[in-house]
N, C-alpha and C positions, 0 to 999 in steps of 0.2 A: 280568582284564586279560590273562592269558596266552592265553585263548581268543580274545579280540579280536585280539591281535597275530598269532596263528597264522592265523586266518581272513583277516585283512587282507592278510597276506603271501601266502597261497595265492591269494586273489582277484586281487591285483595281478600275481602271477606267472603265473596263467592268462591274464590279459589281455595282458600284454606278450609272453608266450611265443607266443600266437596271433597277435598283431599283427606280430611281427617276421618271421613267415613271408613276408608279402607284400611289404614293402619290400625285403627281400634279393633277392627274385625280380624285382620290377619295376625295380630299379636296373639289373640286368644286361640284362633284356629290352629296356629302352629303348635301350641301346647296340647290342644286336643289331638292333633295328629301324633304327637309323641305318645300320648296315653293310648290311643287306638293301636299303635304299633307295638307298644310294650305289652298290652293285653294279648295280642296275637302271639308274640314271642313266648309269653309265659304259659298260655293255655293251649296253643296250637290250633285254636279255633279259626277256621278259614273265614268265618263270618266277620271277625274283627279286621282281617286283612281286606275283605271286600269293602267294609265300611271305611277303612283307611283310604282305599283307592278312590271312593266317591268323594270324600272330603278333601283329598289331595287336589283334585281338579278344581274344586271351589276355592281352595286356598290359592292355587296358582293364578286363577283369574283375579282374585281379590288383591293379591300381591302386585300383579302387573298394573292394575288400576291405580294402586297407591304410588308406584314408581312414576308412572306417566304424569299424574297430576302433581306430584311433588316437583318434578323437573320444571313444569310450567310455572309453578308458584315461585321457584327460586329466581327466575328471571325478573320478577317484579321488584325485587330488592333494588336492582339497578335502574329499571325504567321508571317506576312509580315512586320509589322512596330512596333516592340517592342520598338525602340528608341523613338517613339512618346509618348507612354504612360509613359515610364520612365521619360521623360523630362516634359511633360505637363499634365500627367494623373490627377494631383490634381485639374486641372481646367476642362479638358475634361470629366473626369469621373463623377463629380457631375452634369454637364450640361446634359449629357446623362441620368443620373439617374433622374433628374428633369423631363425630357421628359417622362420617363416611369411612374413615380409616378403621374404626373398631366395630362398626355394625354393618354398614352396607357391603363392605368388602367381604366380611364373614358370610353374610347372606348370599352374596353373588357367587362366592367360591363353592359353597356347598349346595346351593339351590339346584344346580344342574345334576348333581349326584342324587339329590332328593327326588327330582322329577323323572330322571331317566336311568338311574343306576341300580334300581332294586335287584335286578337279575344279573348285574354286571360286576358288583363289588361284594365283598364278604358281608354277611348279615350284620356283624358288629360295626363295620364301617358305615353301612347304610343307616343304622340306628343313630350312630354318632352324628352323621350328617344332618339328620332330622332334628336332633337335639341342638346342634349348633345353629341351624337356621332359626329355630325358636328362640334361642339365646340372643341371636343377632337382632331379632325384632324387638326384644325387650331392651337391649342396650341402646337401640335407636331411640326408643322412648325416653331413656335416661338422659341423653344429650339434648334432645329437643325440649324436654321439660326443664332441664337445667337452664337453657337459654331463656325460655319463656318466663320461668320463675324469676330469673335475674332481672328481666325487664319489669316485672311486677314489684320486686323488692330488691333493688340493686345494692350489692355490698362488694367489698374487696377490690374496688377500682380506685384509680387515681386519675387526675386530669392533668395533662401536659400539652401545652400549645393548643388548648381548646378541644382536644380529643381525649377520649377515655382509653386507658390501657389497664391491664390487670395488675394490681399491686399484689394480690394474693389469690392464686387460682382456686385454692380450696374454699376460700370465702365466696368467690364468684360462683362456683358450682353449687356449693352447699349453702346457698343463701337462705334467709329465714323462712321463705314459703316453699322451698324446693321439696323437702321430705313430705310435706302434707300434699302438695300438688302431685308428686310422683305416685304416691300410694293411691290417692283418689283416682288418678287417671288409669292406673293399672287395674284397679278394681272395676272401673267403668269398662275397660277392654274385656275383662273376664265376663261381666254381665252381658255386654254386647254380643260376644261370641256364644255364650251359653244360650241366649234367646234365639240367636240365628240358628244354632244347631237344633234347638227344641222346635222352633217354628218350621224349619224345613223337614225335620223328622215327622212332625205332625202332618205336614202337607203330603209327605210320602204315604203315611198311614191312611190318609183320606183316599188315596188311590189304590192302596194295597194293604188292607188292614192286617193281613197275615205276615207282614214283613217283620221277622224277628229282629233283624239288625236295626231297623228304624225304632222299634220299641226300646231297644237297649240304649240307643243314642238319645232318645227322648228322655228316658229316665235319668241317664247319666248327666245330661245337661241341666235338667231341672234340679237335681241334687246339688250340683255345683252352684247354680244360681241361688238356691235356697240358703247356701252357706255364705255366699259372697254378699248378698243383699244387706243383711244386718251389719256386716263389716263395713260396707259402703256407707250406711247411715252413720255409723260411729265415726268413720274417717271424714265424712262430710261435715259432721259437727265440729271435729277438731280443726279441720281446714277453715271452717267459718270463724272459729275463735281466733285463729292465726290471722285471718284477713281483717277481723275487727281490730286487732292490734296494729297491723301495718298498713291497712287500706280502709280506714273506717268510713270514708265517703262511699266506697263500693257497697259496704254492708248497709249503710243508710238507704242507698238506692234499692238494694235487694228487698229491704223490709218496707220501703215506702214511708220512711220516717223523715218528715220535713223539719222538725224542730227537736232540739234536745229535751229529753224528759225522763223522769224517773217512773218506773212502773210502766214502761212503754208497751202498748198493745201489739199483739201479733195480727197483722192484716192478712186475713185469709183471701179476701178479694177486694178489689177496688179499682178505680180508674185514676191513675195519678194525674193531677192537674197542676202543671207548673205555674200557671197564671195566678192561682189562688193558694199555691203551696199547701195543698191538701189532697186527700184521696176521695173522689166522688163515689157515692154508692158503696161505701166501705162496709165490709163485714169483718169485725174484729173480735179477738179474744183478749180481754183486759189483762195487762201485765205479763202476758206470756212471752213476748219478745225479750223483755228484760230477763226473765227466768232463763230462756234459752241462751241468750248472748252473754249474760253476766252471772248466771246461776244464782240470781237473787231477784225475788219478785219486785223489789224496789230499786233495782240497779239502774244506774244512769246510762242511757244510750244516746250518743251524739246524733243530731239530726243534720240534714243536708245544709241547712242555713249556716252551720258552723264552717262549711268548707267553700262557700261562695267566694269568687265566681267559678272555682275549679271543681265543678260537680259534673258527674256523668249524665248522659241522657237517662232519665229515670224510667220512663215507660218500658223500653225494651229490656232493661235489666230486671225490672220488677216482674214483668210477665214471663220472661225466660226462666227466671229462678223458680217460679211456680210450676212451669211446665216440667222442669228438671225434677223437682221434688215430687210432683204428682205422678210422673212416669215412674220414678223410683218406688213409690208406694204401690203402684199397679204391678210392677215387676216382682216386688216382695210378695204380695198376695198371690200372684199367679204362680210363682215358684213353689211356695208352700202348699198351695192347693194341688199343684201338679205332682208333687212328691206323694201326697196322699192318694191321688187318683191312680198313680202308676204303681202302687205298692203291689208286691208279689207279681210284678211284670204284667199287671192288668192293662188292658187297653182302655184309655179314657173314652167317654161318650163322644160322639161325633161333634156335638156342640162345643165341647172342650177342645177338640182337635182343631176346629175352625178358629176358636179363640186364640190358641197358641200359634196357628198359622198367621193370624192377624198381628201377632206380637213379634213376628220374626225380626223386624228392624226397630223394635222398641228401644233398644240400646242406642241406636243412631239418634233417635229423637232426644233422648236424655243427654247424650254427649254433645250434640250441637247446641242444645239449650244451655248447657253448662259452659260451653266455650263462648257463647254470646255474653253470658254473665261476666266471665273472666275478662274478655277483651273490651267490651263496651264499658264495663264497670271501671276500668282504669283511666278512661278518657277524662280530661283532654291530654293525658300523658301517653307517649309511646314508650318511654322509659321513665318510670315514676320519679318525679322530682328532678329529672335531668334533661329530658328531651320531649318537647311537646309535639303532638302529631302534626300540626300545621307547619312546624319547622323542618320536617323531614320530607315533605311531599315534593315531587319533581315538577317539571314544567311541560309535561306532555299536554297538547291542546285538548280541551274538553271534548271536542268532536271525535278525536281519535280514541279517547278513553271511553266515550259512550258507545262507539261502534264496536270496540273490542269487548266491552262489557256485555253487549247484546250477543256477540259471538260466543263468548264464554257461557252465558246462560243457556243459549240454544244447544250448544255442543254438549254441555254437561247434562242437560235434561235428557238428550238422546242417549248419552252414555249410561246414565243411571237407569233409564228404562230398559236398555239392552242388557245391562248387568242383571237386573232383577229377573228378566225373562229367561236368560241363560241359566242363572242359578236355580230358578224354579224348575226348569227343564231337567237340569242335572239331578236335582233332588227327586223328581218324579219318575225318572227312568229306572228300569230294573238294573240291579247291580251288574248284570252281565250284558247290558246294552240294549235289551229289548224293552218296548214300552210296558209300563206297569199295567197289570190286570188285577182288578180288585178281587180279592178272595172272598169266600163266603164265611170267613171266620167271624164268629159273633163278637159284637162289641160289648 
């Protein structure tokens, strides 16, 4: 049974980790497309329309990848986690259905117009279609985050006959962590999309430094990132305080705090050692964790020992949290530096362009790290305080799970590589379809 549980968790983790890459990007890209199209409508500048056409292709590919991987993931509720739907299906099912009815149908209805109707429908209807597709992507995030947040901080339910049903849908949807989680995720989408636009624009400028459209998209995306990054830091702090209130064991794992103490130090780095309940080779700043978490230098922070035996795996939560925060700091610094480097439509030095190209998928790194913190940090619970993870796992033989897991890993690795190659190709091509030729414009 332990093998089944481990393999089922690994398989679902691989699926959701791969799937989440594409919605986080497509949500932001959809709104960037709205911006590019509005700029064209207002200015009449054909360059904005060309830019829209380039990014529409990238959005379509990203959206398709998200749909395909999402369908695969949904089947695992029945095959790998039947106990989940048996126990909480009366809540999870309707929330997922709401997402389909209010978001996916909206996207599917107007996506065809968005992709093929620019010259076939009135301009106002085409713009409305683009706005509605972008709205649909955001509504989709609303429902998915409502369900995930309810699993983290469940409220509004009643138990009848051993299963959960909604006693108050408003309380189910707007559970204690939902507002913080939704804002945090939407800002993450904005940063992910902004660095993708900036990185691919920089890649284009490395091939053709005189491309005025790429210069504009580079600066636009860096300005957006420079505005969103501080907001994300503030939202993350508020989300952390909410998590401290409702899931203190998760925060203890994030901070690597093994024992309750006042004036708890902030552990910058260390290697969590569950055998000795300490962090080996720790680098700490005295009392700073208490200041951040309680806004008091001598504030008390509960340690993992208080929650035994229901404590999450510490090392993955501890390291993933630092990756998320570290990448966030990198994106903040890169965005602010980029705004200064691109002032007055200047072209950044080639070294900077290479740097931004390397940060194209920085948002993905931070997002996946954040989701690892969120999902591993709630263990051993699937629905906090209600359903343990081992209680929901199915009875698929370990050999079958292992074989399918290997298949997923191989397939997704090929799909991701192909996606990156195609996106880089689309970004480096001339807007009118001919290969890019570097101009002699000075940097």
